[in-house]
Backbone as JSON, one array per atom type, in Angstrom:
{
  "sequence": "XXXXXXXXXXXXXXXXXXXXXXXXXXXXXXXXXXXXXXXXXXXXXXXXXXXXXXXXXXXXXXXXXXXXXXXXXXXXXXXXXXXXXXXXXXXXXXXXXXXXXXXXXXXXXXXXXXXXXXXXXXXXXXXXXXXXXXXXXXXXXXXXXXXXXXXXXXXXXXXXXXXXXXXXXXXXXXXXXXXXXXXXXXXXXXXXXXXXXXXXXXXXXXXXXXXXXXXXXXXXXXXXXXXXXXXXXXXXXXXXXXXXXXXXXXXXXXXXXXXXXXXXXXXXXXXXXXXXXXXXXXXXXXXXXXXXXXX",
  "N": [[-12.77, 8.94, -25.58], [-15.31, 7.0, -26.62], [-16.4, 3.54, -26.68], [-17.94, 3.07, -28.96], [-16.82, 4.8, -30.71], [-14.31, 4.12, -31.64], [-12.14, 1.96, -33.57], [-10.75, -1.36, -33.72], [-7.31, -1.46, -34.1], [-5.62, -3.42, -35.24], [-5.13, -7.0, -35.65], [-3.82, -9.8, -33.73], [-1.46, -10.04, -35.08], [0.09, -7.89, -37.53], [-0.83, -8.42, -40.1], [-3.33, -9.39, -39.72], [-6.7, -8.63, -39.74], [-9.09, -7.05, -37.5], [-11.88, -6.66, -35.25], [-14.18, -5.05, -32.99], [-17.0, -5.82, -31.11], [-19.87, -4.43, -29.75], [-21.54, -5.43, -26.75], [-24.26, -6.51, -24.64], [-23.39, -7.22, -22.14], [-21.04, -5.7, -21.11], [-18.4, -3.69, -19.77], [-18.36, -0.16, -18.95], [-16.25, 2.03, -20.5], [-13.64, 4.39, -21.39], [-11.27, 5.33, -23.88], [-8.23, 7.0, -24.57], [-6.91, 6.72, -26.94], [-6.84, 4.8, -30.02], [-7.25, 1.28, -29.74], [-5.58, -1.89, -29.99], [-6.15, -5.33, -30.98], [-4.57, -6.96, -29.27], [-4.15, -5.11, -27.22], [-6.69, -4.91, -26.05], [-6.98, -7.52, -25.04], [-4.85, -7.58, -23.19], [-5.55, -5.52, -21.41], [-7.92, -6.62, -20.47], [-6.95, -8.91, -19.12], [-5.44, -7.69, -17.11], [-7.47, -6.33, -15.72], [-8.95, -8.49, -14.81], [-7.27, -9.44, -12.8], [-6.96, -7.15, -11.12], [-9.53, -6.84, -10.24], [-9.76, -8.64, -8.21], [-8.72, -7.31, -6.12], [-10.16, -5.0, -5.62], [-10.94, -3.38, -3.49], [-8.73, -2.37, -2.22], [-5.54, -0.65, -2.39], [-4.04, -1.3, -5.31], [-1.76, -2.47, -7.82], [-1.22, -3.65, -11.06], [0.94, -5.12, -13.36], [1.19, -5.74, -16.77], [2.41, -7.51, -19.52], [2.87, -8.36, -23.03], [3.22, -11.05, -22.8], [1.95, -11.79, -20.52], [0.82, -11.46, -17.03], [3.08, -9.63, -15.11], [3.81, -8.46, -12.7], [2.45, -7.84, -9.45], [1.19, -5.83, -6.87], [0.31, -4.68, -3.6], [-0.52, -1.83, -1.54], [-0.31, 0.76, 1.03], [-1.06, 3.07, -0.13], [-1.79, 4.16, -3.51], [0.51, 5.13, -4.66], [2.51, 3.86, -3.13], [1.91, 1.18, -3.72], [2.5, 1.17, -6.45], [5.29, 1.66, -6.44], [6.13, -0.65, -5.15], [5.34, -2.55, -7.02], [6.99, -1.88, -9.15], [9.45, -2.5, -7.98], [9.09, -5.21, -7.78], [9.35, -6.26, -10.37], [11.35, -4.76, -12.13], [12.49, -4.72, -14.72], [10.62, -5.73, -16.7], [8.67, -3.9, -16.16], [9.28, -1.54, -17.42], [8.3, -1.64, -20.01], [5.7, -2.37, -19.81], [2.08, -2.63, -19.45], [-0.09, -0.83, -17.34], [-2.35, -1.42, -14.77], [-4.44, -0.02, -12.41], [-6.08, 0.28, -9.18], [-7.18, 2.58, -8.18], [-7.49, 6.22, -8.2], [-5.36, 7.92, -10.5], [-2.79, 10.18, -10.07], [-0.86, 13.16, -10.94], [1.76, 12.79, -10.01], [2.07, 10.03, -9.98], [1.59, 9.58, -12.68], [3.86, 10.67, -13.9], [5.76, 8.8, -13.36], [5.13, 6.83, -15.07], [5.78, 7.33, -17.66], [7.16, 5.89, -19.65], [5.59, 3.83, -20.35], [3.09, 1.8, -22.05], [0.15, 1.66, -21.95], [-2.13, 2.98, -19.62], [-4.36, 2.09, -17.15], [-7.18, 2.9, -15.26], [-9.65, 3.66, -12.67], [-10.04, 6.36, -12.46], [-8.64, 9.55, -13.35], [-6.64, 12.33, -12.43], [-6.96, 15.81, -13.39], [-4.46, 16.96, -13.92], [-2.92, 14.68, -14.35], [-4.05, 13.67, -16.7], [-3.45, 15.78, -18.44], [-0.67, 15.51, -18.49], [-0.36, 12.94, -19.65], [-1.55, 13.39, -22.16], [0.22, 15.3, -23.19], [2.49, 13.79, -23.5], [1.79, 11.82, -25.21], [0.68, 9.42, -24.26], [-1.28, 6.57, -23.88], [-4.32, 6.34, -22.15], [-6.77, 4.65, -20.26], [-9.99, 4.87, -19.07], [-11.88, 3.34, -16.62], [-15.11, 3.26, -16.2], [-17.12, 1.76, -15.03], [-17.72, 0.57, -11.76], [-15.07, -1.1, -10.07], [-15.7, -3.02, -8.21], [-17.91, -4.18, -9.23], [-17.06, -5.51, -11.43], [-16.73, -8.32, -11.86], [-19.28, -9.16, -12.34], [-19.64, -8.77, -14.97], [-18.22, -10.63, -16.31], [-18.41, -12.96, -18.72], [-19.55, -16.16, -20.05], [-17.03, -18.23, -21.5], [-16.1, -18.42, -24.87], [-14.91, -20.3, -27.55], [-14.2, -20.57, -30.86], [-13.59, -23.25, -32.88], [-12.2, -25.38, -35.5], [-13.08, -27.87, -34.79], [-15.4, -27.51, -33.53], [-17.57, -25.34, -31.59], [-16.53, -24.24, -28.52], [-17.82, -23.82, -25.27], [-17.7, -22.51, -22.05], [-18.37, -22.03, -18.55], [-17.48, -18.99, -16.8], [-14.43, -18.65, -14.87], [-14.95, -18.26, -11.71], [-13.92, -18.88, -9.26], [-13.55, -19.04, -5.73], [-11.78, -18.94, -2.63], [-12.53, -21.44, -0.26], [-13.59, -21.99, 3.01], [-14.06, -24.56, 3.84], [-12.52, -26.23, 2.27], [-10.04, -25.13, 2.36], [-7.16, -25.85, 3.79], [-4.67, -26.44, 6.28], [-2.14, -28.68, 5.99], [0.19, -29.61, 7.05], [2.55, -30.14, 9.78], [3.69, -27.8, 10.68], [2.3, -24.67, 11.29], [1.01, -21.87, 9.58], [1.54, -18.28, 10.01], [-0.68, -15.47, 10.61], [0.01, -13.39, 8.9], [1.41, -14.8, 6.92], [-0.64, -16.35, 5.86], [-2.23, -14.34, 4.75], [-0.5, -13.46, 2.72], [-0.44, -15.82, 1.27], [-3.08, -16.09, 0.32], [-3.17, -13.8, -1.26], [-1.16, -14.47, -3.2], [-2.35, -16.74, -4.31], [-4.62, -15.63, -5.54], [-3.44, -14.14, -7.55], [-2.13, -16.17, -9.02], [-4.33, -17.49, -10.01], [-5.06, -16.1, -12.27], [-3.07, -16.26, -14.19], [-1.21, -17.89, -16.84], [-1.44, -21.47, -17.22], [0.47, -24.04, -15.42], [1.44, -22.45, -13.48], [3.41, -20.54, -11.21], [3.63, -18.56, -8.43], [5.54, -16.43, -6.54], [5.57, -14.75, -3.53], [5.7, -12.08, -1.12], [4.94, -10.05, 1.67], [2.68, -8.97, 0.44], [3.27, -8.53, -2.27], [4.42, -9.54, -5.49], [7.29, -11.57, -6.15], [8.15, -13.17, -8.11], [6.74, -14.43, -11.12], [5.96, -17.23, -12.72], [4.93, -18.79, -15.65], [3.09, -20.87, -17.93], [5.1, -22.65, -18.64], [6.55, -25.8, -19.66], [8.08, -27.48, -18.13], [10.09, -27.63, -15.12], [8.99, -25.42, -13.83], [8.73, -24.52, -11.22], [11.38, -24.24, -10.32], [12.2, -22.31, -12.12], [10.74, -20.04, -11.28], [11.79, -19.75, -8.69], [14.48, -19.25, -9.25], [14.24, -16.8, -10.58], [13.18, -15.13, -8.6], [15.26, -15.16, -6.84], [17.16, -14.0, -4.11], [14.89, -13.12, -2.87], [13.25, -15.13, -2.12], [13.43, -15.99, 0.48], [11.7, -16.87, 3.33], [9.36, -16.47, 1.94], [6.17, -16.87, 0.15], [4.92, -19.54, -1.81], [2.86, -20.09, -4.49], [1.03, -22.42, -6.4], [-0.67, -23.57, -9.33], [-0.94, -26.21, -9.73], [-0.51, -29.48, -8.21], [2.51, -30.14, -6.33], [5.74, -31.79, -6.65], [8.01, -33.98, -4.82], [10.56, -33.23, -5.54], [10.09, -30.56, -6.2], [9.47, -29.57, -3.68], [11.92, -29.92, -2.4], [13.49, -28.11, -3.87], [12.16, -25.75, -3.2], [12.67, -25.65, -0.49], [15.42, -25.24, -0.5], [15.4, -22.66, -1.42], [14.41, -21.46, 0.78], [11.67, -21.1, 1.16], [8.73, -20.45, 3.0], [6.06, -21.17, 3.11], [3.7, -23.02, 1.23], [1.1, -22.93, -1.12], [-1.26, -24.88, -2.61], [-3.35, -26.85, -4.91], [-3.7, -29.51, -3.98], [-2.01, -32.03, -2.0], [0.19, -34.76, -1.85], [0.65, -37.49, 0.56], [3.39, -38.06, 0.7], [4.59, -35.69, -0.2], [3.72, -33.92, 1.76], [5.01, -35.03, 4.0], [7.65, -34.55, 3.25], [7.69, -31.76, 3.28], [7.22, -31.33, 6.0], [9.61, -32.29, 7.01], [11.33, -30.26, 6.31], [10.38, -28.22, 7.84], [8.35, -26.69, 6.71], [5.35, -25.07, 5.8], [2.22, -26.19, 4.39], [-0.6, -25.31, 2.54], [-3.64, -26.52, 1.36], [-6.03, -26.04, -1.23], [-8.05, -27.29, -2.61], [-8.81, -26.53, -5.09], [-8.29, -26.17, -8.55], [-6.87, -24.02, -11.01], [-6.64, -23.86, -13.95], [-5.41, -22.23, -16.78], [-5.4, -21.78, -20.1]],
  "CA": [[-13.21, 8.21, -26.78], [-16.19, 5.9, -26.26], [-16.19, 2.3, -27.41], [-18.54, 3.12, -30.29], [-16.11, 5.78, -31.52], [-13.03, 3.67, -32.16], [-12.02, 0.63, -34.16], [-9.54, -2.1, -33.39], [-6.31, -1.07, -35.09], [-5.1, -4.6, -35.93], [-5.26, -8.24, -34.9], [-2.63, -10.18, -32.97], [-0.36, -9.69, -35.98], [-0.3, -6.77, -38.39], [-1.53, -8.85, -41.3], [-4.66, -9.86, -39.36], [-7.68, -7.59, -39.42], [-9.82, -7.35, -36.27], [-12.95, -5.73, -34.93], [-14.75, -5.2, -31.66], [-18.46, -5.77, -31.19], [-20.51, -4.09, -28.49], [-22.46, -6.43, -26.23], [-25.03, -6.04, -23.5], [-22.64, -7.48, -20.91], [-19.69, -5.14, -21.2], [-18.22, -2.56, -18.87], [-18.3, 1.16, -19.55], [-14.88, 2.56, -20.43], [-13.19, 5.33, -22.41], [-9.85, 5.24, -24.22], [-7.73, 8.23, -25.19], [-6.37, 6.38, -28.25], [-7.32, 3.54, -30.57], [-6.65, 0.1, -29.13], [-5.43, -3.04, -30.87], [-6.67, -6.61, -30.5], [-3.77, -7.35, -28.12], [-4.39, -4.14, -26.15], [-7.93, -5.31, -25.39], [-6.71, -8.74, -24.27], [-3.97, -7.23, -22.08], [-6.36, -4.77, -20.44], [-8.85, -7.58, -19.87], [-6.24, -9.74, -18.15], [-5.11, -6.85, -15.96], [-8.69, -6.07, -14.96], [-9.29, -9.73, -14.11], [-6.47, -9.5, -11.58], [-7.23, -6.01, -10.25], [-10.85, -7.01, -9.65], [-9.58, -9.42, -6.98], [-8.24, -6.39, -5.08], [-10.84, -3.74, -5.93], [-11.18, -2.58, -2.29], [-7.45, -1.94, -1.66], [-4.67, -0.01, -3.37], [-3.37, -2.38, -6.03], [-1.18, -2.19, -9.13], [-0.91, -4.85, -11.84], [1.75, -4.88, -14.55], [0.92, -6.8, -17.75], [3.1, -7.42, -20.81], [2.23, -9.21, -24.05], [3.35, -12.45, -22.4], [1.13, -12.06, -19.35], [1.0, -10.67, -15.81], [4.5, -9.64, -14.73], [3.98, -8.03, -11.31], [1.26, -7.38, -8.73], [1.56, -5.37, -5.53], [-0.64, -3.88, -2.83], [0.15, -0.84, -0.71], [-1.16, 1.64, 1.83], [-1.52, 4.06, -1.09], [-1.48, 3.75, -4.88], [1.92, 5.46, -4.87], [3.31, 2.79, -2.53], [1.68, -0.04, -4.5], [3.23, 1.31, -7.7], [6.71, 1.48, -6.15], [6.33, -2.07, -4.85], [5.22, -3.28, -8.29], [8.24, -1.62, -9.88], [10.5, -3.28, -7.31], [8.82, -6.63, -8.03], [9.85, -6.65, -11.69], [11.71, -3.48, -12.77], [12.83, -4.87, -16.14], [9.39, -5.79, -17.49], [7.84, -2.73, -15.88], [9.63, -0.47, -18.35], [7.53, -1.73, -21.25], [4.43, -3.05, -19.54], [0.85, -1.85, -19.33], [-0.35, -0.74, -15.92], [-3.74, -1.33, -14.35], [-4.46, 0.33, -10.99], [-7.42, 0.18, -8.6], [-7.64, 3.88, -7.66], [-7.2, 7.38, -9.03], [-3.98, 8.21, -10.87], [-2.49, 11.62, -10.04], [0.26, 13.55, -11.8], [3.0, 12.2, -9.51], [2.1, 8.66, -10.5], [1.67, 9.66, -14.14], [5.23, 10.96, -14.31], [6.55, 7.57, -13.23], [4.66, 5.89, -16.07], [5.96, 7.93, -18.98], [7.71, 4.97, -20.64], [4.68, 2.7, -20.49], [2.22, 1.81, -23.22], [-1.23, 1.96, -21.62], [-2.42, 3.09, -18.19], [-5.79, 1.83, -16.95], [-7.57, 3.25, -13.9], [-11.03, 4.12, -12.55], [-10.12, 7.82, -12.52], [-7.39, 10.28, -13.51], [-6.76, 13.75, -12.13], [-6.8, 16.68, -14.55], [-3.02, 17.11, -14.18], [-2.43, 13.41, -14.91], [-4.52, 13.63, -18.09], [-2.64, 16.75, -19.2], [0.67, 14.93, -18.67], [-0.46, 11.86, -20.63], [-1.8, 13.98, -23.48], [1.43, 15.98, -23.64], [3.52, 12.79, -23.79], [1.21, 10.85, -26.14], [0.51, 8.16, -23.54], [-2.66, 6.1, -23.89], [-4.92, 6.04, -20.85], [-8.12, 4.07, -20.37], [-10.77, 5.1, -17.86], [-12.89, 2.32, -16.36], [-16.21, 3.95, -15.54], [-17.85, 0.78, -14.22], [-17.01, 0.3, -10.5], [-14.31, -2.35, -10.09], [-16.36, -4.02, -7.36], [-18.94, -4.83, -10.04], [-16.43, -6.03, -12.65], [-16.95, -9.76, -12.05], [-20.64, -9.37, -12.83], [-19.61, -8.62, -16.42], [-17.44, -11.71, -16.89], [-19.37, -13.86, -19.35], [-19.04, -17.48, -20.41], [-15.94, -18.19, -22.47], [-16.44, -19.08, -26.13], [-13.81, -20.46, -28.5], [-14.64, -21.19, -32.1], [-12.51, -24.05, -33.45], [-12.67, -26.26, -36.58], [-13.69, -29.06, -34.2], [-16.67, -27.13, -32.93], [-17.52, -24.17, -30.72], [-16.43, -24.58, -27.11], [-18.4, -22.84, -24.36], [-17.6, -22.9, -20.66], [-18.68, -20.99, -17.57], [-16.27, -18.27, -16.38], [-13.79, -19.12, -13.64], [-15.22, -17.34, -10.6], [-13.59, -19.63, -8.05], [-13.16, -18.32, -4.52], [-11.31, -19.85, -1.59], [-13.61, -21.94, 0.58], [-13.06, -22.38, 4.32], [-14.21, -26.01, 4.04], [-11.47, -26.93, 1.54], [-8.79, -24.43, 2.67], [-6.65, -26.62, 4.94], [-3.24, -26.57, 6.57], [-1.98, -30.14, 6.04], [1.5, -29.91, 7.63], [2.69, -29.92, 11.23], [3.96, -26.38, 10.86], [1.14, -23.84, 11.01], [1.41, -20.53, 9.12], [1.1, -17.11, 10.75], [-1.75, -14.71, 9.95], [0.64, -12.65, 7.79], [1.71, -15.76, 5.87], [-1.91, -16.72, 5.23], [-2.61, -13.2, 3.89], [0.35, -13.54, 1.52], [-0.84, -17.02, 0.51], [-4.32, -15.76, -0.38], [-2.76, -12.86, -2.31], [-0.46, -15.21, -4.26], [-3.33, -17.62, -4.97], [-5.47, -14.81, -6.41], [-2.64, -13.8, -8.73], [-1.91, -17.4, -9.79], [-5.6, -17.83, -10.65], [-5.24, -15.35, -13.51], [-1.93, -16.38, -15.1], [-1.28, -19.11, -17.65], [-1.26, -22.71, -16.48], [1.82, -24.33, -14.95], [1.75, -21.16, -12.85], [4.01, -20.44, -9.88], [3.75, -17.18, -7.98], [6.26, -16.27, -5.28], [5.16, -13.45, -3.0], [5.95, -11.75, 0.29], [4.49, -8.7, 2.02], [1.63, -8.57, -0.51], [3.77, -8.19, -3.6], [5.05, -10.69, -6.14], [8.73, -11.56, -6.41], [8.32, -13.89, -9.37], [5.56, -15.07, -11.7], [6.35, -18.15, -13.78], [3.67, -19.29, -16.22], [3.08, -21.43, -19.28], [6.27, -23.49, -18.93], [6.25, -27.22, -19.69], [8.84, -28.19, -17.09], [10.94, -26.83, -14.22], [8.35, -24.12, -13.6], [9.01, -24.1, -9.84], [12.77, -23.78, -10.27], [12.27, -21.07, -12.88], [10.26, -18.97, -10.41], [12.75, -19.59, -7.6], [15.68, -18.61, -9.8], [13.95, -15.4, -10.89], [13.02, -14.4, -7.34], [16.61, -15.09, -6.25], [17.2, -13.93, -2.64], [13.59, -12.72, -2.35], [12.48, -16.32, -1.76], [13.57, -16.25, 1.92], [10.47, -16.69, 4.11], [8.28, -16.06, 1.04], [5.09, -17.82, -0.12], [4.9, -20.07, -3.18], [1.55, -20.58, -4.91], [1.06, -23.16, -7.66], [-1.99, -24.01, -9.76], [-0.9, -27.66, -9.82], [0.2, -30.11, -7.09], [3.96, -30.17, -6.48], [6.44, -33.04, -6.42], [9.02, -33.92, -3.77], [11.65, -32.43, -6.1], [9.7, -29.16, -6.06], [9.59, -29.24, -2.26], [13.36, -29.79, -2.12], [13.93, -26.85, -4.46], [11.58, -24.67, -2.4], [13.39, -25.62, 0.78], [16.71, -24.59, -0.76], [15.13, -21.23, -1.53], [13.91, -21.05, 2.1], [10.25, -20.8, 1.11], [8.15, -20.79, 4.31], [4.7, -21.68, 2.97], [3.27, -23.35, -0.12], [-0.34, -23.08, -1.27], [-1.47, -25.71, -3.8], [-4.68, -27.49, -4.91], [-3.67, -30.71, -3.14], [-0.64, -32.5, -1.7], [0.25, -36.17, -1.49], [1.27, -37.73, 1.87], [4.84, -37.99, 0.57], [4.95, -34.27, -0.3], [3.5, -33.35, 3.09], [6.09, -35.51, 4.86], [8.87, -33.83, 2.86], [7.56, -30.39, 3.79], [7.41, -31.41, 7.46], [11.05, -32.48, 7.25], [11.98, -28.96, 6.15], [9.66, -27.22, 8.65], [7.66, -25.84, 5.75], [3.89, -25.24, 5.87], [1.48, -26.35, 3.13], [-2.05, -25.11, 2.54], [-4.31, -27.03, 0.17], [-7.24, -25.28, -1.5], [-9.08, -28.1, -3.25], [-9.19, -25.87, -6.33], [-7.32, -25.94, -9.61], [-7.22, -22.86, -11.82], [-5.9, -23.99, -15.2], [-5.7, -21.2, -17.76], [-4.63, -22.05, -21.3]],
  "C": [[-14.03, 7.0, -26.36], [-15.95, 4.69, -27.16], [-16.79, 2.37, -28.81], [-17.78, 4.03, -31.23], [-14.8, 5.27, -32.11], [-13.08, 2.25, -32.71], [-10.76, -0.05, -33.65], [-8.51, -1.86, -34.48], [-5.75, -2.25, -35.87], [-5.36, -5.82, -35.07], [-4.0, -8.53, -34.12], [-1.36, -9.89, -33.77], [-0.85, -8.63, -36.96], [-1.08, -7.19, -39.63], [-2.94, -9.37, -41.0], [-5.56, -8.67, -39.07], [-8.44, -8.01, -38.15], [-10.91, -6.31, -36.07], [-13.42, -5.98, -33.51], [-16.25, -4.98, -31.76], [-19.02, -5.43, -29.81], [-21.45, -5.21, -28.07], [-23.18, -5.86, -25.02], [-24.22, -6.18, -22.2], [-21.21, -7.01, -21.07], [-19.6, -3.93, -20.29], [-18.19, -1.26, -19.66], [-16.88, 1.7, -19.39], [-14.62, 3.51, -21.58], [-11.7, 5.12, -22.64], [-9.42, 6.51, -24.93], [-7.2, 7.99, -26.6], [-7.02, 5.09, -28.75], [-6.55, 2.37, -29.95], [-6.57, -1.02, -30.15], [-6.08, -4.27, -30.23], [-5.92, -7.03, -29.23], [-3.97, -6.4, -26.94], [-5.62, -4.54, -25.34], [-7.69, -6.53, -24.51], [-5.86, -8.45, -23.04], [-4.74, -6.49, -20.99], [-7.32, -5.71, -19.72], [-8.16, -8.43, -18.82], [-5.88, -8.94, -16.9], [-6.32, -6.56, -15.09], [-9.16, -7.32, -14.22], [-8.55, -9.83, -12.79], [-6.87, -8.38, -10.62], [-8.59, -6.13, -9.59], [-10.82, -7.85, -8.38], [-9.22, -8.51, -5.81], [-8.89, -5.02, -5.22], [-10.96, -2.81, -4.72], [-9.9, -2.14, -1.59], [-6.66, -1.24, -2.76], [-3.81, -1.08, -4.03], [-2.87, -1.9, -7.39], [-0.83, -3.51, -9.8], [-0.15, -4.43, -13.09], [1.55, -6.05, -15.5], [1.7, -6.51, -19.03], [2.37, -8.3, -21.82], [2.3, -10.68, -23.7], [2.57, -12.77, -21.14], [1.42, -11.14, -18.18], [2.45, -10.78, -15.35], [4.74, -9.2, -13.3], [2.64, -7.58, -10.74], [1.7, -6.96, -7.34], [0.42, -4.57, -4.91], [0.14, -2.89, -1.98], [-0.84, -0.02, 0.09], [-1.74, 2.77, 0.98], [-1.2, 3.53, -2.48], [-0.01, 4.03, -5.19], [2.82, 4.34, -4.34], [3.15, 1.49, -3.32], [2.44, 0.0, -5.81], [4.73, 1.08, -7.49], [7.03, 0.02, -5.86], [6.25, -2.91, -6.12], [6.47, -3.09, -9.14], [9.38, -2.45, -9.31], [10.33, -4.77, -7.58], [9.43, -7.11, -9.34], [10.22, -5.39, -12.47], [12.0, -3.58, -14.26], [11.58, -4.85, -17.01], [8.54, -4.54, -17.3], [8.09, -1.6, -16.88], [8.77, -0.47, -19.6], [6.15, -2.35, -21.06], [3.26, -2.07, -19.54], [0.4, -1.94, -17.87], [-1.84, -0.57, -15.65], [-3.75, -1.07, -12.85], [-5.9, 0.39, -10.49], [-7.97, 1.51, -8.12], [-7.18, 5.0, -8.58], [-5.7, 7.56, -9.27], [-3.78, 9.72, -10.87], [-1.25, 11.91, -10.88], [1.58, 12.97, -11.33], [3.17, 10.77, -10.01], [2.29, 8.68, -12.01], [3.1, 9.85, -14.61], [6.14, 9.76, -14.17], [6.19, 6.58, -14.32], [4.91, 6.35, -17.5], [6.51, 6.98, -20.05], [6.74, 3.84, -20.97], [3.73, 2.88, -21.66], [0.81, 2.3, -22.9], [-1.38, 2.01, -20.1], [-3.93, 2.99, -18.02], [-6.14, 2.11, -15.49], [-9.03, 3.67, -13.86], [-11.15, 5.64, -12.74], [-8.73, 8.41, -12.67], [-7.62, 11.74, -13.12], [-6.53, 14.56, -13.41], [-5.32, 16.81, -14.92], [-2.42, 15.84, -14.79], [-2.81, 13.31, -16.38], [-3.71, 14.59, -18.96], [-1.25, 16.2, -19.47], [0.63, 13.83, -19.74], [-0.68, 12.41, -22.04], [-0.55, 14.62, -24.05], [2.51, 15.0, -24.07], [2.99, 11.64, -24.65], [1.1, 9.46, -25.51], [-0.98, 7.79, -23.52], [-3.15, 5.82, -22.47], [-6.37, 5.62, -21.05], [-8.83, 4.25, -19.04], [-11.86, 4.05, -17.74], [-14.0, 2.97, -15.55], [-17.06, 3.03, -14.68], [-17.08, 0.53, -12.93], [-16.31, -1.06, -10.53], [-14.97, -3.44, -9.24], [-17.45, -4.78, -8.13], [-18.36, -5.55, -11.26], [-16.77, -7.5, -12.9], [-18.35, -10.08, -12.55], [-20.67, -9.36, -14.37], [-18.79, -9.72, -17.1], [-18.4, -12.78, -17.42], [-18.74, -15.24, -19.58], [-18.0, -17.34, -21.51], [-16.32, -19.01, -23.7], [-15.21, -19.13, -27.03], [-14.32, -21.21, -29.72], [-13.47, -21.93, -32.71], [-13.07, -24.87, -34.62], [-13.33, -27.53, -36.07], [-15.06, -28.77, -33.61], [-16.49, -25.92, -32.04], [-17.57, -24.6, -29.26], [-17.0, -23.46, -26.26], [-18.24, -23.36, -22.93], [-17.93, -21.72, -19.75], [-17.39, -20.27, -17.18], [-15.72, -18.82, -15.08], [-13.96, -18.06, -12.55], [-14.9, -17.99, -9.27], [-13.15, -18.7, -6.92], [-12.7, -19.34, -3.49], [-12.46, -20.17, -0.64], [-13.03, -22.44, 1.91], [-13.15, -23.89, 4.56], [-13.12, -26.8, 3.32], [-10.08, -26.32, 1.79], [-8.21, -25.04, 3.94], [-5.14, -26.54, 5.05], [-2.99, -28.06, 6.81], [-0.63, -30.56, 6.63], [1.49, -29.68, 9.14], [2.93, -28.45, 11.54], [2.73, -25.58, 10.43], [1.58, -22.42, 10.62], [0.88, -19.43, 10.05], [-0.03, -16.42, 9.97], [-1.18, -13.97, 8.74], [0.95, -13.59, 6.63], [0.44, -16.19, 5.13], [-2.39, -15.6, 4.32], [-1.8, -13.2, 2.61], [-0.05, -14.71, 0.64], [-2.11, -16.75, -0.29], [-4.03, -14.79, -1.52], [-2.12, -13.59, -3.48], [-1.41, -16.11, -5.02], [-4.19, -16.83, -5.94], [-4.73, -14.4, -7.67], [-2.48, -15.03, -9.62], [-3.17, -17.82, -10.55], [-5.73, -17.22, -12.04], [-4.03, -15.37, -14.43], [-1.95, -17.75, -15.76], [-0.88, -20.34, -16.83], [0.21, -23.08, -16.34], [2.33, -23.06, -14.25], [2.39, -21.35, -11.48], [4.17, -18.97, -9.57], [4.47, -17.18, -6.64], [5.98, -14.86, -4.78], [5.54, -13.32, -1.53], [5.54, -10.31, 0.52], [3.55, -8.12, 0.97], [2.17, -7.98, -1.8], [4.48, -9.41, -4.18], [6.55, -10.48, -6.27], [9.04, -12.26, -7.72], [6.99, -14.47, -9.8], [6.05, -15.91, -12.88], [5.07, -18.78, -14.32], [3.89, -19.87, -17.61], [4.27, -22.29, -19.63], [5.88, -24.97, -18.86], [6.95, -28.01, -18.59], [9.65, -27.19, -16.27], [10.32, -25.47, -13.89], [8.58, -23.61, -12.18], [10.42, -23.53, -9.75], [12.94, -22.47, -11.02], [11.84, -19.89, -12.01], [11.25, -18.7, -9.28], [14.01, -18.88, -8.08], [15.43, -17.14, -10.06], [13.84, -14.57, -9.62], [14.33, -14.23, -6.61], [16.52, -15.0, -4.72], [15.88, -13.47, -2.03], [12.71, -13.91, -1.99], [12.52, -16.59, -0.25], [12.29, -15.87, 2.66], [9.29, -16.24, 3.25], [7.25, -17.19, 0.89], [5.18, -18.27, -1.57], [3.51, -20.63, -3.46], [1.68, -21.27, -6.26], [-0.35, -23.58, -8.03], [-2.06, -25.52, -9.94], [-0.21, -28.24, -8.58], [1.7, -30.19, -7.37], [4.51, -31.56, -6.19], [7.43, -32.88, -5.26], [10.22, -33.1, -4.25], [11.34, -30.94, -5.96], [9.83, -28.69, -4.61], [11.05, -29.04, -1.89], [13.9, -28.46, -2.65], [13.41, -25.66, -3.65], [12.3, -24.53, -1.07], [14.76, -24.95, 0.62], [16.55, -23.08, -0.9], [14.57, -20.64, -0.26], [12.48, -20.49, 2.03], [9.62, -21.25, 2.44], [6.79, -21.45, 4.2], [4.38, -21.91, 1.5], [1.75, -23.49, -0.11], [-0.61, -23.72, -2.63], [-2.88, -26.32, -3.77], [-4.76, -28.69, -3.98], [-2.23, -31.11, -2.92], [-0.69, -33.95, -1.27], [0.87, -36.34, -0.11], [2.8, -37.62, 1.82], [5.32, -36.54, 0.51], [4.78, -33.59, 1.06], [4.62, -33.76, 4.05], [7.4, -34.79, 4.54], [8.84, -32.4, 3.37], [7.77, -30.35, 5.3], [8.89, -31.54, 7.81], [11.79, -31.14, 7.19], [11.31, -27.85, 6.96], [8.97, -26.19, 7.77], [6.15, -26.13, 5.84], [3.3, -25.41, 4.47], [0.0, -26.11, 3.4], [-2.6, -25.71, 1.25], [-5.65, -26.32, 0.02], [-8.38, -26.13, -2.04], [-9.53, -27.55, -4.58], [-8.03, -25.82, -7.31], [-7.8, -24.76, -10.45], [-6.4, -22.87, -13.12], [-6.37, -22.93, -16.19], [-4.81, -21.41, -18.97], [-4.34, -20.77, -22.06]]
}
């Protein structure tokens, strides 16, 4: 079903009507079923994340409240299993965006899910989805080109129309610095970059805990205790893990991270007091010089 063939089924709430307008700067995709206003937003958020990992096997799980799990793997099957392990509760009702072809074996693991998004589906996978009334969306535009289609953000408000450039921030070797006495390993830096890329696309006050290229916890949009919330959710998976935050942390946050045995923190910046506290706990800190606030 091409974009010109379907209408938006409803707005964010059932009493709100909605529509979708074709534009010159939009990707090419097909959907097996009609999509709602929220479906489009959820798919968009998942694609924003998956585009960071277009050249590897990646799986992103997105619910109505945001990104719930991200994992990489040697194969899509492995990435999917890691994503399930990252957040099995939310995975049951989430929408799944993957970076490679979905086969029937993968399809059968997704039978309880709402929407499956991928660049390609095997014939057997499509037959399974059709038989079980599962919505699948095919992204025909190469994922490596996805960021070229991200346009300026526009919000129409009673105070005026706001327009800003899209957030296409990338880590820069000139601002990417280890500021503690303890230096991270190559594997820890890879996990830190992975966690930072995920945190970039979740709601502000974001904390992502990750290890071995999969998330253990994603806390977002909280007004307070967002670090402790992520640590509590990750539970024993915080040992030797990486913590990424879109905002600078406090000494209290460092103490909480130390109790969770976090090994490395990646943040926009760190005060001398925070660095000294991390040194006391033999914890490494990387500063990026970049904030990624997402309202």
